N, C-alpha and C positions, 0 to 999 in steps of 0.2 A: 580434186576427187574425180572429175569427168574425164581427165586425160587418163588417170590410172585405170578407170573401168574400161576405157576405149582400148588401151594396151591388153588388159586382160581378155577381151572380147576377141581382139586380134589374134592373140596367142592361142586361144581356145578354137578359133576358126581354123587355124593351121592344123592343130590337132585333129580335128574333124577328118582332115584329108590325109592323115598320116597314121592311121589304126594300124597296129602291129599285125602283120601277117598271120601270127600264131593266133590271133583272135577270131579267126574265120573258122572256128570249130564249135559245135554245139554237142553236149553231152560226150565230150571226147572224141567225136567224129570228125575226121578232116574231109576236105575235097580231095577228089582223085583216088579214093579207097575203092576197092572192088566191091559190088554188091553182095557177093557171097561172104565178103568179111563183115558186111553189116549185119548179116543174118547170122553169122556165127558169134558176133558180139552182142546183138540185141534180140537174138531169138526169132522166130517165125512172125512176120508180121501179121497185123490183124486183117490187112487187106493189100492187095497187089493190083494196080491197074496200069494200064499201058494207053498211050495216046501217041503224042509225039515224043514223051519222055516216059520211062517207066518210073512208078511211084510206088514206095513202101510205106504204108501206113502204120504206124504204132500209136498207142494211145497218149496223145499229147505230142508227138513227133511225126514229121513227114520227111521222108528222104527222096530226093528227085536223082534218077540215073539216066545217063545217056551212054549207050553201048556198053551197059554193065558197069559204069563208074560213076561215083557220086558227084553231080555237078551243083548241087544245091540241097538245102534243108531248112524246115521251119520247126520251132518249138512252141507250143503254147502251154508248156508244163515247166514248173520248177525243178523237174529232174533234168532237164537238157539246157544247160546254161553255157555262156562262153566260158573260156579259161580265167577272166577276170571277175566272174560270178555275176554276170548280166543275165537276169533270168525273167521270163514271163511272171507277172503277179508283183513285182517289185515298183517301187516309186520310181519314176523316171528321173527324178533329181538325183538317185544314187547313180543312174546311167552317166548323167552329166559329170558327176564326180570322178568317175572312172574314165571317160573318154572325151570329156569336153563338150563344147557346143555342137550339135548335130547340123547337118544340112538338112533343111526341111523339103521334102520332094513331094509334090503332087502327082501321083500317078494314076492311071485309068483305074486301078483298084483301091484308090485311097490316098490318103496323105501320111507320110512315113518320115520317121526320124532316121538318118542315115549316116554312116561312118565309113569312110573309104580308106583302103591302102595306098601306099605311094607307088606300088610297082605291079599291082594286080588289077584284073578287069572284074574283081569280085568285091563284094562290100556287105556290111551289116545293114539289114533293113528292120526297123523297130516299129511295130504299131503300137499305138498308144491310145488309151481311151480315158480321157481325162488327163490324169497324172500318173496312171498305172499302166504298166508295160503289158500289152496283151498278147503280142508274139514277138519272137526274135527270128529272123531269116538270114541265112547266108545265101546271097544271090550272086549270079555271075552274068556277064554279058555273054550272050550266045557267040 
């Protein structure tokens, strides 16, 4: 049994590095979309802020723009999920069932469960509180 479990864990570890590229979407929104398209599809944001990046805030959903193009997004609402149905508020075990074992990353803003694509500098970053998904983000290396 120990050997089977080790093989299963090894397979899952490979899967965490091989997230399908199409999973890097939340609420149907993809990276690279123009900001004006975001506003057309999601309506006027409740707040717009600019620092290094522009940020469009919607209830439960934040979109980051660089030069007018989507470069990242974060959902804290079950209204904005990945194509596979990973949403804030769900049990993390359901995420493992869909995507396999995550890479656990300790970052300056906390510890996250992460899933990477094979050919992209972008990934899913999932914040978990206990066993519940708190937020799902699509983030990219600058």
